[in-house]
Each structure stands twice: as structure tokens, then as C-alpha cells.
ZANU-221072 format. One record per residue (C-alpha): residue number from 1; x, y, z; residue in one letter. Coordinates in nm, 2 decimals. Layout:
! ZANU-221072
- num | c1 | c2 | c3 | residu
- NUM | X | Y | Z | A .
...
END
This chain:
! ZANU-221072
- num | c1 | c2 | c3 | residu
- 1 | 1.70 | 1.38 | -1.52 | M .
- 2 | 1.66 | 1.02 | -1.41 | R .
- 3 | 1.92 | 0.87 | -1.18 | V .
- 4 | 1.89 | 0.50 | -1.13 | Y .
- 5 | 1.99 | 0.31 | -0.80 | A .
- 6 | 2.16 | -0.02 | -0.82 | R .
- 7 | 1.96 | -0.33 | -0.75 | T .
- 8 | 2.17 | -0.39 | -0.43 | K .
- 9 | 1.99 | -0.10 | -0.28 | L .
- 10 | 1.69 | -0.31 | -0.27 | L .
- 11 | 1.85 | -0.59 | -0.09 | H .
- 12 | 1.56 | -0.64 | 0.16 | G .
- 13 | 1.32 | -0.66 | -0.14 | F .
- 14 | 1.45 | -0.94 | -0.34 | L .
- 15 | 1.32 | -1.29 | -0.30 | L .
- 16 | 1.51 | -1.61 | -0.30 | F .
- 17 | 1.67 | -1.65 | -0.63 | C .
- 18 | 1.64 | -2.02 | -0.74 | S .
- 19 | 1.35 | -2.27 | -0.71 | F .
- 20 | 1.49 | -2.55 | -0.94 | A .
- 21 | 1.48 | -2.91 | -0.82 | F .
- 22 | 1.72 | -3.01 | -0.55 | F .
- 23 | 1.99 | -3.26 | -0.65 | P .
- 24 | 1.83 | -3.51 | -0.41 | S .
- 25 | 1.49 | -3.52 | -0.27 | C .
- 26 | 1.23 | -3.76 | -0.10 | N .
- 27 | 0.93 | -3.65 | -0.28 | S .
- 28 | 0.72 | -3.82 | -0.55 | S .
- 29 | 0.84 | -3.84 | -0.90 | S .
- 30 | 0.83 | -3.52 | -1.09 | P .
- 31 | 0.55 | -3.45 | -1.32 | S .
- 32 | 0.63 | -3.54 | -1.68 | P .
- 33 | 0.55 | -3.19 | -1.80 | I .
- 34 | 0.83 | -3.07 | -2.05 | N .
- 35 | 0.90 | -2.70 | -1.96 | P .
- 36 | 1.00 | -2.65 | -2.33 | Q .
- 37 | 0.65 | -2.72 | -2.44 | S .
- 38 | 0.50 | -2.45 | -2.23 | L .
- 39 | 0.40 | -2.10 | -2.36 | T .
- 40 | 0.56 | -1.78 | -2.23 | D .
- 41 | 0.23 | -1.73 | -2.05 | R .
- 42 | 0.23 | -2.07 | -1.89 | E .
- 43 | 0.60 | -2.03 | -1.78 | R .
- 44 | 0.50 | -1.70 | -1.63 | D .
- 45 | 0.25 | -1.90 | -1.41 | G .
- 46 | -0.06 | -1.79 | -1.59 | L .
- 47 | -0.35 | -2.01 | -1.69 | A .
- 48 | -0.62 | -1.95 | -1.95 | G .
- 49 | -0.65 | -1.67 | -2.22 | N .
- 50 | -0.46 | -1.39 | -2.03 | V .
- 51 | -0.40 | -1.10 | -2.26 | K .
- 52 | -0.21 | -0.87 | -2.03 | A .
- 53 | -0.07 | -0.89 | -1.67 | A .
- 54 | 0.04 | -0.61 | -1.44 | L .
- 55 | 0.23 | -0.73 | -1.13 | T .
- 56 | 0.33 | -0.51 | -0.85 | A .
- 57 | 0.58 | -0.63 | -0.58 | D .
- 58 | 0.55 | -0.43 | -0.26 | I .
- 59 | 0.74 | -0.42 | 0.06 | I .
- 60 | 0.54 | -0.41 | 0.37 | L .
- 61 | 0.61 | -0.16 | 0.67 | M .
- 62 | 0.47 | -0.17 | 1.01 | E .
- 63 | 0.33 | 0.17 | 1.12 | Q .
- 64 | 0.14 | 0.21 | 1.46 | N .
- 65 | 0.06 | -0.16 | 1.47 | G .
- 66 | -0.06 | -0.17 | 1.11 | Q .
- 67 | 0.11 | -0.33 | 0.80 | W .
- 68 | 0.12 | -0.08 | 0.52 | L .
- 69 | 0.26 | -0.10 | 0.16 | E .
- 70 | 0.59 | 0.08 | 0.10 | G .
- 71 | 0.82 | 0.07 | -0.19 | Q .
- 72 | 0.67 | -0.10 | -0.50 | Q .
- 73 | 0.82 | -0.24 | -0.82 | A .
- 74 | 0.59 | -0.29 | -1.11 | S .
- 75 | 0.60 | -0.46 | -1.46 | A .
- 76 | 0.36 | -0.54 | -1.73 | T .
- 77 | 0.35 | -0.82 | -1.99 | S .
- 78 | 0.13 | -0.85 | -2.29 | V .
- 79 | 0.06 | -1.18 | -2.47 | Y .
- 80 | -0.08 | -1.28 | -2.81 | D .
- 81 | -0.37 | -1.54 | -2.84 | A .
- 82 | -0.11 | -1.82 | -2.87 | A .
- 83 | 0.06 | -1.73 | -2.53 | G .
- 84 | 0.37 | -1.57 | -2.68 | R .
- 85 | 0.49 | -1.28 | -2.49 | R .
- 86 | 0.47 | -0.97 | -2.71 | M .
- 87 | 0.60 | -0.69 | -2.49 | T .
- 88 | 0.74 | -0.68 | -2.12 | Q .
- 89 | 0.87 | -0.40 | -1.91 | T .
- 90 | 1.13 | -0.48 | -1.64 | P .
- 91 | 1.04 | -0.46 | -1.26 | F .
- 92 | 1.11 | -0.10 | -1.20 | R .
- 93 | 1.08 | 0.09 | -0.87 | V .
- 94 | 0.97 | 0.44 | -0.99 | A .
- 95 | 1.10 | 0.74 | -0.80 | M .
- 96 | 1.04 | 1.12 | -0.87 | S .
- 97 | 1.38 | 1.13 | -1.03 | N .
- 98 | 1.40 | 0.80 | -1.21 | G .
- 99 | 1.37 | 0.43 | -1.17 | Y .
- 100 | 1.56 | 0.13 | -1.00 | A .
- 101 | 1.55 | -0.18 | -1.17 | I .
- 102 | 1.49 | -0.48 | -0.95 | T .
- 103 | 1.42 | -0.86 | -0.96 | Q .
- 104 | 1.09 | -1.05 | -0.94 | H .
- 105 | 1.08 | -1.42 | -0.83 | E .
- 106 | 0.77 | -1.62 | -0.97 | L .
- 107 | 0.77 | -1.85 | -0.67 | L .
- 108 | 0.64 | -2.09 | -0.94 | F .
- 109 | 0.75 | -2.42 | -1.09 | D .
- 110 | 0.51 | -2.59 | -1.33 | P .
- 111 | 0.68 | -2.92 | -1.29 | V .
- 112 | 0.66 | -2.94 | -0.91 | S .
- 113 | 0.28 | -2.93 | -0.88 | K .
- 114 | 0.17 | -3.05 | -0.53 | G .
- 115 | 0.53 | -3.16 | -0.44 | L .
- 116 | 0.73 | -3.14 | -0.13 | F .
- 117 | 1.08 | -3.14 | -0.22 | N .
- 118 | 1.35 | -3.20 | 0.04 | L .
- 119 | 1.73 | -3.16 | -0.01 | D .
- 120 | 1.87 | -3.45 | 0.21 | N .
- 121 | 2.21 | -3.28 | 0.23 | A .
- 122 | 2.09 | -2.94 | 0.36 | T .
- 123 | 1.76 | -3.04 | 0.51 | K .
- 124 | 1.60 | -2.75 | 0.33 | K .
- 125 | 1.26 | -2.80 | 0.17 | Y .
- 126 | 1.02 | -2.63 | -0.07 | I .
- 127 | 0.64 | -2.71 | -0.07 | Q .
- 128 | 0.42 | -2.64 | -0.36 | Y .
- 129 | 0.04 | -2.63 | -0.41 | D .
- 130 | -0.15 | -2.81 | -0.69 | S .
- 131 | -0.07 | -2.55 | -0.94 | Q .
- 132 | 0.31 | -2.52 | -0.88 | G .
- 133 | 0.30 | -2.23 | -0.66 | N .
- 134 | 0.55 | -2.21 | -0.37 | V .
- 135 | 0.35 | -2.22 | -0.03 | V .
- 136 | 0.63 | -2.27 | 0.21 | E .
- 137 | 1.00 | -2.29 | 0.25 | K .
- 138 | 1.22 | -2.39 | 0.54 | G .
- 139 | 1.44 | -2.66 | 0.70 | S .
- 140 | 1.33 | -3.01 | 0.83 | Q .
- 141 | 1.50 | -3.21 | 1.11 | G .
- 142 | 1.40 | -3.49 | 1.36 | N .
- 143 | 1.06 | -3.51 | 1.18 | G .
- 144 | 0.97 | -3.15 | 1.24 | Q .
- 145 | 0.94 | -2.87 | 0.98 | K .
- 146 | 1.06 | -2.51 | 1.06 | S .
- 147 | 0.92 | -2.26 | 0.81 | A .
- 148 | 1.14 | -1.97 | 0.70 | E .
- 149 | 0.90 | -1.84 | 0.42 | L .
- 150 | 0.54 | -1.87 | 0.41 | S .
- 151 | 0.32 | -1.75 | 0.11 | V .
- 152 | -0.06 | -1.73 | 0.08 | Q .
- 153 | -0.26 | -1.66 | -0.24 | Y .
- 154 | -0.59 | -1.52 | -0.35 | E .
- 155 | -0.73 | -1.64 | -0.68 | F .
- 156 | -0.98 | -1.52 | -0.94 | D .
- 157 | -1.23 | -1.74 | -1.09 | A .
- 158 | -1.00 | -1.88 | -1.36 | R .
- 159 | -0.74 | -2.00 | -1.11 | G .
- 160 | -0.48 | -1.73 | -1.13 | N .
- 161 | -0.36 | -1.57 | -0.83 | W .
- 162 | -0.44 | -1.20 | -0.80 | T .
- 163 | -0.28 | -1.13 | -0.45 | K .
- 164 | 0.03 | -1.30 | -0.30 | R .
- 165 | 0.13 | -1.24 | 0.06 | S .
- 166 | 0.46 | -1.34 | 0.19 | I .
- 167 | 0.57 | -1.37 | 0.55 | S .
- 168 | 0.94 | -1.43 | 0.64 | R .
- 169 | 1.12 | -1.55 | 0.96 | L .
- 170 | 1.22 | -1.25 | 1.16 | A .
- 171 | 1.29 | -1.16 | 1.52 | E .
- 172 | 1.03 | -0.97 | 1.72 | K .
- 173 | 1.04 | -0.92 | 2.09 | D .
- 174 | 1.32 | -1.16 | 2.13 | G .
- 175 | 1.13 | -1.44 | 1.95 | K .
- 176 | 1.18 | -1.58 | 1.59 | Q .
- 177 | 0.84 | -1.57 | 1.41 | I .
- 178 | 0.70 | -1.53 | 1.07 | L .
- 179 | 0.62 | -1.17 | 1.00 | L .
- 180 | 0.46 | -1.00 | 0.70 | P .
- 181 | 0.72 | -0.90 | 0.45 | S .
- 182 | 0.60 | -0.84 | 0.10 | E .
- 183 | 0.27 | -0.84 | -0.09 | V .
- 184 | 0.22 | -0.87 | -0.47 | S .
- 185 | -0.09 | -0.76 | -0.66 | H .
- 186 | -0.16 | -0.90 | -1.00 | R .
- 187 | -0.41 | -0.74 | -1.23 | Y .
- 188 | -0.51 | -0.95 | -1.53 | L .
- 189 | -0.69 | -0.88 | -1.86 | V .
- 190 | -0.83 | -1.18 | -2.05 | Y .
- 191 | -0.90 | -1.18 | -2.42 | F .
- 192 | -1.27 | -1.21 | -2.33 | D .
- 193 | -1.27 | -0.97 | -2.06 | S .
- 194 | -1.56 | -0.72 | -2.12 | T .
- 195 | -1.62 | -0.36 | -2.03 | G .
- 196 | -1.87 | -0.09 | -2.10 | E .
- 197 | -1.80 | 0.05 | -2.47 | S .
- 198 | -1.94 | 0.37 | -2.34 | Q .
- 199 | -1.83 | 0.39 | -1.96 | P .
- 200 | -2.06 | 0.60 | -1.76 | K .
- 201 | -1.94 | 0.93 | -1.61 | T .
- 202 | -1.79 | 0.84 | -1.27 | V .
- 203 | -1.91 | 1.07 | -0.99 | L .
- 204 | -1.79 | 1.10 | -0.64 | A .
- 205 | -2.02 | 1.14 | -0.34 | A .
- 206 | -2.15 | 1.49 | -0.33 | A .
- 207 | -1.99 | 1.56 | 0.00 | E .
- 208 | -1.64 | 1.47 | -0.13 | T .
- 209 | -1.64 | 1.79 | -0.36 | K .
- 210 | -1.61 | 2.00 | -0.06 | L .
- 211 | -1.36 | 1.79 | 0.11 | L .
- 212 | -1.04 | 1.97 | 0.18 | K .
- 213 | -0.69 | 1.80 | 0.20 | A .
- 214 | -0.57 | 1.75 | 0.55 | S .
- 215 | -0.22 | 1.84 | 0.42 | I .
- 216 | -0.09 | 2.15 | 0.25 | A .
- 217 | 0.00 | 2.14 | -0.13 | A .
- 218 | 0.35 | 2.21 | -0.05 | T .
- 219 | 0.64 | 2.11 | -0.30 | Q .
- 220 | 0.74 | 1.84 | -0.05 | E .
- 221 | 0.39 | 1.70 | -0.06 | N .
- 222 | 0.36 | 1.73 | -0.44 | L .
- 223 | 0.70 | 1.54 | -0.47 | D .
- 224 | 0.59 | 1.26 | -0.25 | A .
- 225 | 0.27 | 1.23 | -0.45 | G .
- 226 | 0.45 | 1.22 | -0.76 | K .
- 227 | 0.67 | 0.93 | -0.63 | A .
- 228 | 0.36 | 0.74 | -0.50 | H .
- 229 | 0.19 | 0.80 | -0.84 | F .
- 230 | 0.47 | 0.68 | -1.05 | L .
- 231 | 0.49 | 0.36 | -0.84 | Q .
- 232 | 0.12 | 0.29 | -0.80 | R .
- 233 | -0.06 | 0.46 | -1.08 | C .
- 234 | 0.17 | 0.51 | -1.39 | S .
- 235 | 0.16 | 0.16 | -1.52 | A .
- 236 | -0.21 | 0.23 | -1.63 | C .
- 237 | -0.23 | 0.61 | -1.63 | H .
- 238 | 0.12 | 0.67 | -1.78 | G .
- 239 | 0.40 | 0.88 | -1.62 | E .
- 240 | 0.24 | 1.19 | -1.78 | N .
- 241 | -0.11 | 1.09 | -1.68 | G .
- 242 | -0.22 | 1.05 | -2.04 | K .
- 243 | -0.29 | 0.67 | -2.02 | A .
- 244 | -0.08 | 0.57 | -2.32 | Q .
- 245 | 0.07 | 0.25 | -2.19 | T .
- 246 | 0.08 | -0.10 | -2.30 | D .
- 247 | -0.14 | -0.23 | -2.03 | F .
- 248 | -0.39 | 0.07 | -2.07 | A .
- 249 | -0.42 | -0.03 | -2.44 | A .
- 250 | -0.51 | -0.39 | -2.33 | A .
- 251 | -0.78 | -0.30 | -2.08 | M .
- 252 | -1.14 | -0.33 | -2.17 | P .
- 253 | -1.21 | 0.00 | -1.98 | V .
- 254 | -0.96 | 0.27 | -2.07 | K .
- 255 | -0.81 | 0.44 | -1.78 | P .
- 256 | -0.88 | 0.81 | -1.76 | A .
- 257 | -0.65 | 1.07 | -1.92 | D .
- 258 | -0.57 | 1.26 | -1.60 | L .
- 259 | -0.47 | 1.57 | -1.81 | T .
- 260 | -0.80 | 1.59 | -1.98 | G .
- 261 | -1.07 | 1.85 | -1.96 | A .
- 262 | -1.31 | 1.62 | -1.75 | K .
- 263 | -1.05 | 1.56 | -1.48 | L .
- 264 | -0.96 | 1.93 | -1.44 | S .
- 265 | -1.31 | 2.00 | -1.31 | G .
- 266 | -1.27 | 1.76 | -1.03 | L .
- 267 | -1.20 | 1.89 | -0.68 | S .
- 268 | -0.90 | 1.75 | -0.47 | E .
- 269 | -1.17 | 1.59 | -0.24 | G .
- 270 | -1.32 | 1.40 | -0.54 | E .
- 271 | -0.99 | 1.29 | -0.66 | I .
- 272 | -0.90 | 1.16 | -0.31 | Y .
- 273 | -1.22 | 0.96 | -0.28 | S .
- 274 | -1.14 | 0.77 | -0.62 | F .
- 275 | -0.79 | 0.71 | -0.51 | V .
- 276 | -0.89 | 0.59 | -0.16 | R .
- 277 | -1.20 | 0.37 | -0.28 | G .
- 278 | -1.12 | 0.28 | -0.63 | G .
- 279 | -1.38 | 0.28 | -0.91 | I .
- 280 | -1.59 | -0.04 | -0.93 | S .
- 281 | -1.59 | -0.20 | -1.28 | G .
- 282 | -1.30 | 0.01 | -1.41 | S .
- 283 | -1.01 | -0.21 | -1.30 | G .
- 284 | -0.88 | 0.08 | -1.07 | M .
- 285 | -0.82 | -0.05 | -0.72 | P .
- 286 | -0.88 | 0.15 | -0.40 | G .
- 287 | -0.58 | 0.23 | -0.17 | F .
- 288 | -0.77 | 0.25 | 0.16 | K .
- 289 | -0.59 | 0.04 | 0.43 | S .
- 290 | -0.31 | -0.03 | 0.19 | R .
- 291 | -0.12 | 0.30 | 0.22 | I .
- 292 | -0.14 | 0.58 | 0.47 | S .
- 293 | -0.41 | 0.85 | 0.45 | D .
- 294 | -0.15 | 1.11 | 0.40 | E .
- 295 | -0.01 | 0.93 | 0.10 | A .
- 296 | -0.36 | 0.92 | -0.06 | I .
- 297 | -0.38 | 1.30 | 0.00 | W .
- 298 | -0.04 | 1.34 | -0.16 | Q .
- 299 | -0.13 | 1.14 | -0.47 | I .
- 300 | -0.46 | 1.34 | -0.50 | A .
- 301 | -0.28 | 1.67 | -0.48 | L .
- 302 | -0.03 | 1.56 | -0.75 | F .
- 303 | -0.32 | 1.44 | -0.98 | V .
- 304 | -0.49 | 1.76 | -0.93 | K .
- 305 | -0.18 | 1.95 | -1.04 | Q .
- 306 | -0.14 | 1.71 | -1.35 | L .
- 307 | -0.51 | 1.80 | -1.44 | S .
- 308 | -0.45 | 2.16 | -1.40 | S .
- 309 | -0.15 | 2.14 | -1.64 | N .
- 310 | -0.41 | 2.13 | -1.94 | L .
- 311 | -0.48 | 2.49 | -1.87 | V .
- 312 | -0.11 | 2.57 | -1.84 | E .
- 313 | -0.04 | 2.37 | -2.17 | E .
- 314 | -0.30 | 2.59 | -2.37 | K .
- 315 | -0.14 | 2.90 | -2.22 | H .
- 316 | 0.21 | 2.78 | -2.33 | N .
- 317 | 0.08 | 2.70 | -2.68 | Q .
- 318 | -0.07 | 3.05 | -2.70 | L .
- 319 | 0.25 | 3.19 | -2.59 | A .
- 320 | 0.46 | 3.01 | -2.84 | K .
- 321 | 0.22 | 3.12 | -3.13 | A .
- 322 | 0.27 | 3.49 | -3.02 | T .
- 323 | 0.60 | 3.64 | -3.14 | P .
- 324 | 0.84 | 3.76 | -2.86 | T .
- 325 | 1.15 | 3.98 | -2.89 | P .
- 326 | 1.47 | 3.79 | -2.94 | K .
- 327 | 1.67 | 3.73 | -2.62 | S .
- 328 | 2.02 | 3.86 | -2.60 | T .
- 329 | 2.12 | 3.59 | -2.36 | S .
- 330 | 2.32 | 3.29 | -2.48 | T .
- 331 | 2.17 | 2.95 | -2.43 | A .
- 332 | 2.38 | 2.70 | -2.22 | E .
- 333 | 2.58 | 2.47 | -2.48 | P .
- 334 | 2.52 | 2.11 | -2.49 | E .
- 335 | 2.78 | 1.89 | -2.31 | R .
- 336 | 2.91 | 1.56 | -2.45 | R .
- 337 | 3.05 | 1.26 | -2.26 | Y .
- 338 | 3.17 | 0.92 | -2.39 | P .
- 339 | 2.95 | 0.64 | -2.26 | L .
- 340 | 3.04 | 0.27 | -2.23 | T .
- 341 | 2.81 | 0.00 | -2.11 | G .
- 342 | 2.58 | -0.31 | -2.16 | K .
- 343 | 2.22 | -0.30 | -2.29 | V .
- 344 | 1.98 | -0.44 | -2.02 | L .
- 345 | 1.65 | -0.37 | -2.23 | S .
- 346 | 1.51 | -0.18 | -2.52 | I .
- 347 | 1.20 | 0.00 | -2.49 | E .
- 348 | 1.13 | 0.08 | -2.86 | R .
- 349 | 0.79 | 0.24 | -2.82 | E .
- 350 | 0.93 | 0.49 | -2.57 | M .
- 351 | 1.24 | 0.53 | -2.79 | K .
- 352 | 1.48 | 0.45 | -2.50 | Q .
- 353 | 1.73 | 0.19 | -2.40 | V .
- 354 | 1.82 | 0.09 | -2.04 | V .
- 355 | 2.20 | 0.07 | -2.01 | I .
- 356 | 2.43 | -0.06 | -1.73 | E .
- 357 | 2.71 | 0.19 | -1.79 | H .
- 358 | 3.05 | 0.25 | -1.65 | E .
- 359 | 3.16 | 0.57 | -1.48 | E .
- 360 | 3.10 | 0.87 | -1.70 | I .
- 361 | 3.39 | 1.09 | -1.60 | K .
- 362 | 3.31 | 1.43 | -1.50 | G .
- 363 | 2.94 | 1.36 | -1.48 | Y .
- 364 | 2.80 | 1.05 | -1.33 | M .
- 365 | 2.92 | 0.72 | -1.13 | E .
- 366 | 2.85 | 0.38 | -1.28 | A .
- 367 | 2.49 | 0.27 | -1.26 | M .
- 368 | 2.20 | 0.13 | -1.45 | A .
- 369 | 1.94 | 0.36 | -1.60 | M .
- 370 | 1.75 | 0.46 | -1.93 | P .
- 371 | 1.86 | 0.69 | -2.20 | F .
- 372 | 1.66 | 0.84 | -2.49 | P .
- 373 | 1.78 | 0.70 | -2.82 | L .
- 374 | 1.60 | 0.87 | -3.12 | L .
- 375 | 1.79 | 0.67 | -3.39 | D .
- 376 | 1.52 | 0.43 | -3.49 | E .
- 377 | 1.75 | 0.21 | -3.70 | K .
- 378 | 2.00 | 0.16 | -3.42 | M .
- 379 | 1.68 | 0.10 | -3.18 | L .
- 380 | 1.58 | -0.17 | -3.42 | G .
- 381 | 1.94 | -0.33 | -3.42 | R .
- 382 | 2.01 | -0.33 | -3.06 | L .
- 383 | 1.96 | -0.64 | -2.86 | K .
- 384 | 1.97 | -0.72 | -2.49 | K .
- 385 | 2.32 | -0.77 | -2.35 | D .
- 386 | 2.49 | -0.58 | -2.64 | D .
- 387 | 2.80 | -0.39 | -2.53 | K .
- 388 | 2.80 | -0.05 | -2.67 | I .
- 389 | 2.99 | 0.28 | -2.69 | Q .
- 390 | 2.80 | 0.61 | -2.74 | A .
- 391 | 2.80 | 0.98 | -2.69 | T .
- 392 | 2.58 | 1.11 | -2.40 | L .
- 393 | 2.45 | 1.46 | -2.50 | V .
- 394 | 2.33 | 1.67 | -2.20 | V .
- 395 | 2.14 | 2.00 | -2.24 | G .
- 396 | 1.93 | 2.20 | -2.02 | V .
- 397 | 1.62 | 1.98 | -1.91 | G .
- 398 | 1.70 | 1.69 | -2.16 | Y .
- 399 | 1.96 | 1.43 | -2.26 | W .
- 400 | 2.00 | 1.16 | -2.53 | R .
- 401 | 2.23 | 0.92 | -2.68 | L .
- 402 | 2.41 | 0.97 | -3.01 | E .
- 403 | 2.66 | 0.78 | -3.22 | N .
- 404 | 2.59 | 0.44 | -3.07 | V .
- 405 | 2.83 | 0.17 | -3.17 | V .
- 406 | 2.78 | -0.20 | -3.08 | I .
- 407 | 3.12 | -0.33 | -2.97 | K .
END
């Protein structure tokens, strides 16, 4: 069962919320760009014929003098050839028991290209690069600037950033200095992106086959591996490892089905080497120096367990086909609870809806979370911000919404 945390739990993760023009500024005249004339893709800060974008916002943590990636929120957007956004997932922090929905700030304003905007009343300023990306925020007085936020970008050959590093003003050793705070990775697929129609079989170095994990495959490590996997891998490989996601469908080289027969033959050492170093030409990044070695092993152990599930599934299918004596035990009855809330998003392909709901008395406090909704007609009718009443049906290992009424 999935339990969602409120956005306020991610307080340290949220970026500044507004980058509109200040009421007064001593910069040059704004560019004559009309934001209404821009496509969804251009408003999202993307140039050229981008087909799909996977963006991951990550909090940085200092460990033993090294800045490593911590909590991650990811979202995907898919566009048509004209730049209209066809599908988009909310920025979600994946956890082993669910998601927390959070916010993403573009740090981008297409009408502020190359401008230095200063609010004369507060002396706060925002500086943009030639594309409209925010590069610095802070205050200015007595002719001197004091930066509170600094942003650096790495761009691809088409001018879109693929990595964004943010430093914020913080105290260290009694001094106020800019320290690494967040990093964002953006993986882009263009309409003319190419990949091998018949990808070669990927092989790890021979010695990695015999490489043994430095940690035991305990339930604690498997749970941690699942949490890392959901945050860093599921946008492409899917929560179940079957690579049936919107972004995977847009990629020229399809991500591996981690539950398939080919993967089940890999050793934990081989899986570790792929997670650590990535796979060149496939779009899969390596996580060496991005996360701890222990975290990489935890992912490898979890993926190994996923790939081993193929054998277990076949065994279960065989067991279902074999008649068994009827049990005399009584199944636990379904429980039903009235639910009232507001629709945050609809994920029709997944047949679920994310609801910010009031307290469900006797079962759950107020929070935001997704619920399966199998009624396709209602899925088609629901819109963002609709207020609804429904019945939450809870059984053993499952739940769903029924009797949904739009208020």
C-alpha cells in the first residue's frame, strides 16, 4: 500500500517559487517575445525537436568530504512534433511504500534572455543567461552584489542543458558561503535521435561475473535497493522492471526488461558493473561517484531479485494451473471507507488518479496519494482540480476507488 508524504516534508528540496519580472528594474527593455506564442516545449525551456524529456531533481548531501546524490524527484514529458505536451508525470519522490509529490522550478524565463533584473525596492536581483536560464540570484547594495543562489549548466550540442548544479548561501565553519545544494539531470530524446535497430548484447567485463557484493542481501538492503531503484531507475525501467513507461517508449534504444530471461542469467557483480558504469550508447547513465558504492550494491541486489522473479512467476503460474483442495479458511472481507478530496492528476494509462484527500476516519490521515480507478468512463471524465466523493475499497494487498462522484 502506498503512503504519500505531504510536500512540506521536502521543504529543503523546493526551489524559489517565482521568477516573474519585478515591478521595477534597472535592466534593458524586455525582449518582445510573447509567451503565449510559445509551444509547451519552449515554455518548458527546451529548444529544437525534443520528443521526450526525463528530468531528475536531486538533493546533495556531504559524506566524508564528498557531495553525493540523495533524495530524487523525477518527472517525464512527451511532446508531439509541433511541441505540444502530450503526457506529463508530476515530480514524484519514489519510496518503497509510495510517492511524495513535490515541485520543480524551471529557473527559466524566455522573455528575460541575458537580462539583469533588479528590484529597486528590495535590492534583490536575478541574472539570466542568453537563453533565459537563471544563473544567479541575490541582493545588491553599494554597488556590490551578494549572491544567494548560483546555477551552473552543462549543455548538449543542441543548446539544451543536461545537467544543472545549484549552490545556495549557507553557513560553514562560521562563514556564509555558497555550498552545493541540488543537482538536476535531464535526459532528452529528439525526434531524430537514432539507436541501433538490433542492439548488441551487452557484456560486462569477465572479472565482474565473479564479483561478490560487499553487503549481504538482507531485507533491509533489498528495501533500500528498491527505494534507490524507484527513484533512479523506474522512469525508464518501470516500477516492475518491465520497461513499460512513456519515456522508455520514446527512447531509440529500449531499456532492458529486468524481469526477462537474459537478465536472470547475470550475476550480481555484472549488474553492479552496469549500474556503476552505465551502458554507453543506450542512454543508461552510470552512478559511480554520484551515489555511494553501498547504494550501487543495494540496487544491484534488488535488480537481481527482480530478474529472479521470472522463475518464481513461472512457478506460480504452474501452481495456479494445478488444482488444489479448497481451503476451509475464510478470506478477510473487504473494508470500505468514504473518501472526499481534490484531483491533483490523472494517470489514465496506469488507471489511477492522484487525490489530495481529507482524513479517512478509522483508516488514514489527510494526505496526497494515488488510488487505482478501474472505471474507464470516470477516468475519462475526471479533470485536474475536480472535487470528488468516492468509496475506498481496501482488501488484502490491494485497494481501489469505487462510486466516484464529481461534486
